[in-house]
BAVOVEX-965218 format. One line per 3 residues: number of its first residue (from 1); for each residue x, y, z of C-alpha. Coordinates in pm, 1 decimal. Layout:
BEGIN
NUM = X Y Z; ...;
//
This chain:
BEGIN
1 = 2672.4 -947.7 -961.7; 2567.1 -668.5 -724.1; 2207.6 -656.5 -589.4;
4 = 2154.3 -331.1 -779.9; 2259.4 -486.5 -1109.6; 2022.4 -779.7 -1049.9;
7 = 1718.2 -560.8 -978.8; 1448.2 -553.8 -1251.1; 1435.8 -213.5 -1422.0;
10 = 1258.4 -30.4 -1702.8; 1407.7 275.4 -1871.5; 1219.3 540.4 -2071.8;
13 = 1349.9 851.7 -2240.7; 1675.6 954.5 -2403.4; 1991.5 784.7 -2280.1;
16 = 2179.7 1113.2 -2310.4; 1929.8 1317.2 -2106.9; 2089.0 1565.2 -1870.6;
19 = 1869.6 1444.0 -1583.8; 1726.6 1111.6 -1463.8; 1424.0 1046.4 -1244.0;
22 = 1449.4 722.1 -1045.4; 1099.7 590.3 -962.9; 991.5 311.1 -728.1;
25 = 655.4 133.9 -721.9; 393.0 90.0 -450.9; 327.3 -196.4 -210.0;
28 = 67.7 -365.8 -427.4; 158.4 -266.0 -781.3; 473.2 -344.0 -983.3;
31 = 695.8 -104.6 -1173.9; 502.8 -170.0 -1497.0; 161.2 -78.7 -1357.3;
34 = -46.2 129.3 -1603.1; -16.8 431.7 -1374.5; 363.0 433.3 -1346.0;
37 = 402.0 336.6 -1711.5; 190.9 636.3 -1816.1; 375.8 878.9 -1587.9;
40 = 713.9 749.7 -1707.1; 615.8 771.0 -2073.9; 478.3 1123.5 -2033.8;
43 = 794.0 1250.0 -1864.3; 1012.6 1070.5 -2118.8; 830.7 1253.2 -2397.5;
46 = 925.9 1577.1 -2223.6; 1294.5 1486.0 -2233.5; 1348.6 1313.9 -1900.3;
49 = 1522.0 979.9 -1861.8; 1297.9 781.6 -1626.7; 1419.9 463.8 -1457.5;
52 = 1171.2 237.4 -1280.8; 1294.3 -44.3 -1058.0; 1147.8 -306.0 -825.3;
55 = 1206.6 -370.9 -458.4; 1312.8 -725.6 -364.0; 964.6 -839.0 -254.2;
58 = 811.6 -743.9 -590.4; 1104.9 -890.7 -783.8; 1042.3 -1219.6 -604.1;
61 = 676.7 -1209.4 -708.1; 779.1 -1144.7 -1067.5; 991.3 -1460.5 -1054.3;
64 = 680.7 -1654.6 -958.2; 730.9 -1678.9 -583.5; 439.5 -1647.3 -344.0;
67 = 295.2 -1300.8 -291.7; 435.2 -1152.4 29.6; 422.4 -823.9 220.1;
70 = 679.0 -555.0 139.6; 1028.5 -592.1 280.2; 1101.3 -400.9 599.4;
73 = 1206.6 -39.5 565.3; 1585.6 -95.4 605.7; 1582.5 -340.8 312.4;
76 = 1369.8 -106.3 100.8; 1604.8 183.3 173.1; 1912.5 -27.3 98.3;
79 = 1763.8 -122.8 -238.7; 1683.6 240.8 -320.1; 2033.3 356.7 -219.9;
82 = 2187.7 88.6 -441.3; 1984.2 210.3 -738.0; 2090.8 570.3 -675.6;
85 = 2455.4 464.9 -662.8; 2411.0 264.7 -983.1; 2273.2 571.4 -1161.9;
88 = 2548.2 796.5 -1032.3; 2800.7 539.5 -1148.0; 2689.9 579.3 -1508.4;
91 = 2763.3 953.2 -1495.3; 2431.6 1055.5 -1645.2; 2388.3 1403.9 -1504.9;
94 = 2141.0 1531.3 -1245.2; 1946.8 1273.6 -1044.2; 1600.5 1300.6 -891.0;
97 = 1410.0 1036.1 -696.4; 1050.5 944.5 -624.6; 781.6 685.1 -649.7;
100 = 421.7 580.4 -609.2; 283.9 525.7 -257.8; 537.1 308.3 -70.1;
103 = 803.9 395.6 -326.6; 748.6 765.8 -272.2; 758.5 722.9 102.9;
106 = 1093.3 541.6 85.3; 1229.4 809.7 -147.7; 1114.2 1087.9 83.3;
109 = 1271.2 922.2 387.0; 1604.0 907.5 201.4; 1581.8 1242.5 23.2;
112 = 1776.7 1459.2 267.1; 2044.2 1194.5 316.7; 2089.4 1143.4 -56.6;
115 = 2074.7 1514.4 -134.2; 2356.1 1583.4 109.5; 2574.2 1283.0 32.6;
118 = 2505.6 1219.8 -336.1; 2362.4 1548.9 -468.1; 2012.7 1416.3 -544.0;
121 = 1814.5 1724.4 -647.9; 1450.5 1657.2 -556.4; 1181.5 1407.6 -460.6;
124 = 849.6 1332.5 -635.7; 576.5 1145.0 -446.1; 274.4 1013.2 -635.0;
127 = -4.3 925.6 -393.3; 174.8 958.4 -60.5; 62.2 709.9 211.6;
130 = 11.9 959.1 493.5; -158.7 682.3 692.0; -312.6 340.9 631.7;
133 = -687.6 361.3 565.4; -759.6 130.6 860.1; -533.8 319.9 1103.3;
136 = -576.9 693.5 1031.8; -429.8 779.9 1370.2; -89.2 633.5 1276.3;
139 = 80.7 895.0 1060.9; 372.9 812.9 832.2; 462.3 1168.5 742.2;
142 = 644.5 1306.6 1046.9; 969.1 1344.8 851.2; 800.4 1578.1 603.4;
145 = 779.5 1846.3 871.9; 1157.6 1891.3 860.3; 1228.8 1788.2 499.8;
148 = 1497.2 2008.2 338.6; 1499.3 1858.0 -10.5; 1249.9 2007.1 -258.8;
151 = 958.6 1763.1 -266.2; 633.5 1752.9 -462.9; 344.8 1535.4 -346.1;
154 = 68.5 1475.7 -601.8; -232.8 1347.4 -410.8; -582.6 1242.0 -516.4;
157 = -871.0 1412.1 -338.3; -1031.8 1069.2 -272.6; -711.0 897.4 -165.4;
160 = -794.9 680.8 140.6; -427.9 706.2 241.4; -464.6 1082.4 291.2;
163 = -768.3 1291.1 198.6; -765.8 1673.7 215.5; -963.4 1693.6 539.7;
166 = -711.1 1470.4 715.6; -393.4 1602.7 556.4; -486.5 1967.2 608.2;
169 = -350.4 1957.6 961.5; -35.4 1764.8 870.6; 278.4 1976.7 922.7;
172 = 487.1 2009.8 607.0; 815.5 2194.0 575.2; 847.3 2484.9 329.9;
175 = 1042.3 2249.8 101.0; 736.5 2025.2 56.3; 464.2 2121.5 -190.3;
178 = 131.2 1936.0 -191.6; -94.1 1946.8 -500.7; -436.1 1781.7 -526.6;
181 = -571.1 1594.6 -829.1; -950.1 1640.0 -854.0; -1153.7 1338.2 -742.0;
184 = -842.0 1119.6 -766.9; -786.2 793.4 -579.4; -452.4 650.0 -462.6;
187 = -340.1 616.3 -825.7; -494.5 956.0 -907.3; -785.5 798.2 -1102.8;
190 = -1092.1 1025.6 -1084.4; -1442.4 911.9 -998.9; -1683.8 860.6 -1287.0;
193 = -1912.9 1130.1 -1151.8; -1633.8 1389.4 -1171.6; -1655.7 1417.0 -1548.7;
196 = -1279.8 1361.9 -1569.6; -1101.8 1065.7 -1723.0; -806.5 865.7 -1596.7;
199 = -606.7 1019.1 -1880.8; -700.4 1371.6 -1772.6; -563.2 1327.5 -1421.2;
202 = -256.2 1133.9 -1529.5; -170.1 1397.7 -1790.5; -213.6 1669.3 -1530.0;
205 = 11.6 1478.8 -1288.8; 278.6 1446.8 -1557.5; 259.1 1816.6 -1642.4;
208 = 285.6 1922.2 -1277.9; 574.1 1683.0 -1216.2; 752.9 1815.3 -1525.1;
211 = 719.1 2179.1 -1415.7; 841.1 2098.7 -1065.6; 1140.1 1894.5 -1176.7;
214 = 1230.4 2133.3 -1457.6; 1273.5 2409.7 -1201.4; 1542.9 2200.8 -1032.3;
217 = 1715.3 2013.6 -1315.3; 1664.6 2058.3 -1687.7; 1620.6 1728.2 -1878.6;
//
């Protein structure tokens, strides 16, 4: 069995959808986190086929092995590529990629390569880790300055991995659009004092993602 076939996955939305969004999880949350589950369900209701999968380190945790840091970037990218190839192998129409936090970063690093070689249409990043909260001087977004693939980053205004005041000076290519969710944290949850609910921000994120993706590939 290939590594891609052995990777845990969850699928939402119509099997015959004309477009699929392949989503990866973050470093500390699995593919069935409430945040990703809500985003996937909302997009599925709008006609998208949404496939969530887990990187090897999270799959090992799910099997009951000891919690460990994420795999190194080459292994994460190899896993993501294998999932893209698996989706293309089923012949299911247009393909888009993305993820939450680490998953979105991996997708964005691969986006241009996969767009050129495998016709991936776009990239969706939910809570992009521009930098680690403890090392704000070490940026992880240099590749976004030259990104050619249409990319949407949905970022919370309170996200410790990239708040507006820090990200404002971050160079982004014209292909990258950055939208802020009011008072949102790294999973776009708003503060209690904002008067917004978790559902408000997550619905808004789903609506914005739908509009962005719909402009590139109809579900």
